[in-house]
N, C-alpha and C positions, 0 to 999 in steps of 0.2 A: 424445380430447379434448385432451390435452397435445400430440399431434402437430400439431393444428391451431393451438392458441394459440401455441406457440413455433416453428412453421414447421420442424419437424424434418426433413420430407422435402426441403424446399428447401435446408436446410443440410447434407444428407447425413449425418444422425446418427439416433440412435434413443433411446428411453427408457432402455434398459439402459446405453448408453454415457454419457448425461447424468448419470444416478444415479451411476455409477462415477466420473465426473469430479467431481462435487459432493462425493462422499465423500473423494476425493483432495485436493481443495482445502481441505476442512475440516481434514483431519488435518495438513496442512502449516501451517495458521495457527492451529490450536487452542491453541497455546502462549499466545496473547494473553489467554485467559481466566485464566491463571495470572500472566502478566507484568504486565499492565496494572494489576490491583489492587495488586500489590507497589509499583509506581512511584507510583501515585496515593496509596497509603496514607502515603507520605513527606510528602504534603501535608496529612496529618491526615484524609484521608477514610476512612471505615470499609471495611475490606477486603472483608467479605462483601457489602456493599451495592454496591461497585464491580464485584465479580465478577458479580453479578446484572445490573447495568447494562450491563456489557461483552457479556453473552450476548444481552440484549434488543436492544442497539443493533446488533450484528452480525447478528442474526437479521432484525430489521425492515428494515435497510439492504440486506442481500443479497436478500431477498425482493422489495423494492421495485425493485431494479435489474433483477431477473429478469423481473417482471411489466410494469414500465413501459418498460424500455429493450430487453429481450430480448437481453442480452449475458451472457457467462459471467464476469462481473466480480464478485468478492465484496468486501464492506465490512466494516470493524470499526474500532474506535478505533485511531488511528495511533501507531505507535512514533515517537519523536522529538518529536512534538507533545505526548505525555503527559509526556515529560521536560521539555519546555519549560514546560508547565503547572505541573508540580511544582517544579522546581528554579529556574527563572527568575522566573515569575510569583508563585507562592505563597511559596517560601522566600526567593528573591532580593529581590523587591519588597515582601514583606510583605502581600500581597493575600490575604484569607480565600478558602478554596477555593470557597465558595458564590458570591462575587463573580466569581472566575476562571471558574466555570461559566457565569455570566451573560454574560461576555465571549465565551465559546464559542457560546452561544445567539444572541447578536447577530451574530456572524460568520456563523452558519448562515442567519440571516434576511437578511443582506446578500447572501449567496451566492444565495439564492432570488430576491431581487429582481433581481440581476444576470442570473440565468438567464432569468427570465420577460421581462426587457426585451431579451434577445438579446445583451447585452454579453459574456457568457462565451463564446458560440458564435463571436463575432467574433474574440475573442482566441485561441481554439483554432485557428481557421482561418487565423490570421496566422502560425502556426507553418509554416515552409517544408517542403514535402514531401521535399526532399533530406535533411532532418534526421531523418526518421522511423526510418530504418535505424539511425542512430547512437544514437538515444534507446533503441530496442528492445535493441540490442546493449549499451548501457551499463547498462541495467537488468538484462540478463542477466548481465553481470559482477558486478553489485551482489548479485544473488540468489546467484550461485555463491560470492562472497566471504563472505556471511553463512553459507552452508552450510559452507564450509571452516573457518571460525571455530568454528561449532557442533560440528563433527566433531573439533576439536582438531588438525586437520592444519595450520593456520596459527595461530601464536601471536604475541603481542607480543614484541619484542626491542628493548631501549633503544639498542643499537648500530646495528641494521639496520632498525629499525621493525617488521618482521615477520620471521618465520623458520619453519622446519618444526617442528611439534610433536613430542611423544613418541609414536612409532608403536607402543609397547608398552602405552600407556595403554588400560585396558578400554574407555573411551568411544570412543576413536579406532579400536580394533580392530573394535568394533561397527559403526561408520560405514564402515569399509573393507569389511566383510562386506556391508553394505547396497548400497555402491557397486558392488561386483562383481556381486551378485545382480541388482540393478536394471539395470545395464548389459547383463548377459547376456539378460535377459528382453526389454529393448528391441531387442537385435540379433535375437531370435527373433520380434519384432513382436507381443509379448503386450500387448494394450491395457491391461491392469491391472498393468502392470510396476511403476509407481511405488507403487501402493497395496499390492501384494504385498510389495514391499521394505519399506515402512513397518511393515506388520503382522508380518512375519517378524522384523525386528530388535527390535521391541517385545517379541515373545514370547521371543526369545533373551535379552534384557536382563533380563527378570524370571526366566527359568529359571536363569540363571547368577548371580543376585543382584547383577548389575552396577548395577541401579537399584532404588530402593525408593520406596514411596509410602505416605504417611500422610494420609488425608483429613481436612480442617479441618472444624470445626463450621460448619453451613450450613443454612439453611431458607428457604423461599419469601418470608418476611416481610422478608428482608434488603434487598429492593429499596426498602422504605420509608425506609431510612437515607439514600438519595441522591436518590431520585425527587422532582422538582419542588422541588429545593433551589436551583436557579440563581437567583441574586439579581441580576436585570437592572436594577432601580432603583439599587442600590448600584454596579453596573458603570457605569452612566451618570453617576452622581455622584462618581466618583473624582476627587479633587483639588478645589480651590476653583472654584466656578462651573461645576460640571457636567463635561463632557467635558474631560479633560486630555491631555497628551502621553503620559502613562503608558498610559491606557486605549486611546488611538488606536494606540500602538505594539503593545499586546497583541493588539488586534483585527486590525491589519495583518499581524502575523506569523501568527496563525491563518489568516487569509484567504490570504496569499500562499503559505505552504508547503503548506497543504491543496490549493489550486487547482493549483499546478504539480507537486506530487507525483502528484496525481490525473491531470493532463494526461499526464505521462510514462508512467504505468502504463496509462492508456487507450490510448495510441498503441501501446505494446509488446504488450499483450494482444490488441487488436483486429487488429493486424498478424499476429501468431502464429496467430490463429484464422482468418485469411483473411476478416475482416469488413469490411475497408476496400474502398471502391469503386476502380475502375481508375485514378481520378485522385488517389487518396490520401486522399480525404475519408472521414469516418466517418458513415455513415447513421444516423439517429436520434440525432445528437449531443445535441440539446436535452433529449431524454428521459433520456439518460444523466446529464446535468448536473442535471436536475431530481431524479432519484432521489438523487443524491449530496447535493444541498442538504438535502432533507428528512431524510435519514439523520443528517446532523450536528445538525439541530434535535431529532430524536427521541433522539439519544444524549445531548445536553446536558439534555434533559428528563428522561431516565431517571438521569442522574448520572454521565456519563463525558466525557472529553475528545473532541476532534474526531474524527469518523468519516471514514475515508478508503478509497479503493480499495486493495486489497492485491495487491502484486506476486506473492504466492504463487498468485494466480489462474492464472498461467502454468502451474502444475503440473496444474491441471484441464484447461487447454486442451491440454496435452501428452498427457493421458489420453483426448482425444477430445471435450471439451466445446465445443460450438459455439453454444449458445443460452442463453437466460435460465433454462432449466430447471435448468441446472448451478447457477446462483446461487441459485434457490429451494431446491434440495436443501441447499446450504451453509446458507442461512438457517434452514431447518427444523431442521437439526442443531444450529445454535446455540441455537434456541429450546428444543430438547431438552436442551441442556447447561445451560439455565437451571434445570432441576430437579435436575441432577446436576453443577453447576458444578466442585466440587473434583476429581471424577473424571476430567476432561478432562486433568489433569496425568499421567495414566497414560502418555502418549506421550512418551517421552524425545527429547531433542535429537538424540541419535545416530541415531534412526530417521528423522527428517525431513531431516537434513542431506544425505544422499546424493541425496534428490529435489531439493533446491534446487540442489545442484551440477550434476546432469545437466540439469535443466530450464534452468538458467541457461546452460549450454553450448549447448543447442539454440537459444537465442535470439540467438546470434551470427550465425547464417546470413544475415540481411538485409544484413550488411556488404558482401556481394558486389555489392549494388546500387549502392553508393556510387562516385561518380566520383572516385577518389583522384588523378587527373591534374589536377583543377581545384582550385586552392588555396582558392577561395571556398567550396567545399564541403568539401574535405578538412581544412582547419584547424578549422573549427567542429565538424566530425564527430569529429575526434580529441579536441578539448577535451571534448566531451560525453561521448564513450565512456570516457575515462580519469578525469574528475573526478567522475562519478556514483559509482563505487565507491570512489575514493580519498578523497573528502570525506564519504563515507557519506551523501550527500544527493542525491536525484534533482533537487530544485529548484535546487541549486547547479550541477550539471553542465549542466542545461538552460539556465540563466542565462548561463553562459560561452559555450556554443555559440551561442545566439541573438544575444547582444551581438556576438560576433566575426563572425557571419554578417551581421548588419545593417551593421556597419562596413565589412567587406570589399566587400560588395555595393554600398555607397554609393560607396566609393572607385573601384570598377571601372566602374560604370554611371551614377553620378551620382544625384541625387534623382529619384525617380519617385512620382507620386501613388498608383500601385498598391501601393507598399510602405509607405504611411503607417502601417497597422496594425502592421507589423513594426517600424517605427521607435518607435512608441509602446510596444510590448511590450518592446523593448530599453531604452527609457528607464525603464519601470517596474522593470525588473530593476536597473538602475544606481541608481535612487532607493532601492530596498530595501537595496542593499549600502551606500549612503551613510548611510541611516537606522540600520541596525542595527550598523554598525561605526564610526560617526562619533563615539562617545564618550558 
């Protein structure tokens, strides 16, 4: 049945490979079950309730993506947006967390409306195909940088910004062990290389006492602490006379970052999985966007910040995931984690870091497709490639790449009606920068 539903034969994969890929993706992004509640608890949200909501949102979102869109793209509450929710909206602006959840829910509903109207598809298709390789590679560098940081191989330095970490630190030694083992298995073409590396390092970490785990109090009723707490009327009534500049800015940021982070991840993962058409288009794009929209609505209803596509999905693709069955497996594992949420913290960062480093490296390959001799393509590609990891933001790197591409193309070829969507997209990015940095 699964073979027919997900078209496994057409995508040259099988159930075993898809299950393995789903397990790999889950293990590389399971940290969100521990990290998201810690960040949102700073906003006054109950940590147990957020843990439960995180599991439900990731589970429902990933399953929807698999069943509706049939792509190996996993979803969960987004890092960065949860920090914006807590530190800017709640603590910075003094907005109650229930009202902030209302803003997230509104942004999800707007997303859904834009998707059903076809506007989101038009925007995605406005992204020039020559930029796809740079977006994929930039996200690869981003993933690798996160892995290097988690491994302790790259640390902050006030004089040089970053530097080499302590190679004798237990966590770093574990990560190096995982890096060597996973790399060796990849060379030997073992499909479960990434998963074996994660499990081995986790086992060694506990056997040597390098990592410790103390489960927190938790029960299934925790979800009632956050579910259906989103206060939409309060969000719509912020300020005098209804909608204010404050609530518009909050919703705009949730919309903008979610949309363009998702766009970058979507391009990178589908390209790596070989799911893009010959002309660079993404089949079933509207179904992908629909699943993403509904996932954010479900997440806000359950009691967590915006749900996004996860770049860690690339780990599952590297393990062979090519269909929505990978996402469904990830979703089922997250739903299982709902019953055992604190135990997901068993997987240490040192175990997942090598996977992120190596998978990120594999995603650099599409750069060979870039025409580096053409400045109109080379300059935007370079800006996208470097600014995604260096600003720690997929949306920012994508913004600089698209704005520069639109300007250079306009200067070289003049105004073209066929490029109107590109100009509009570049204008939206410029407006976003003007709005969020203008004081």
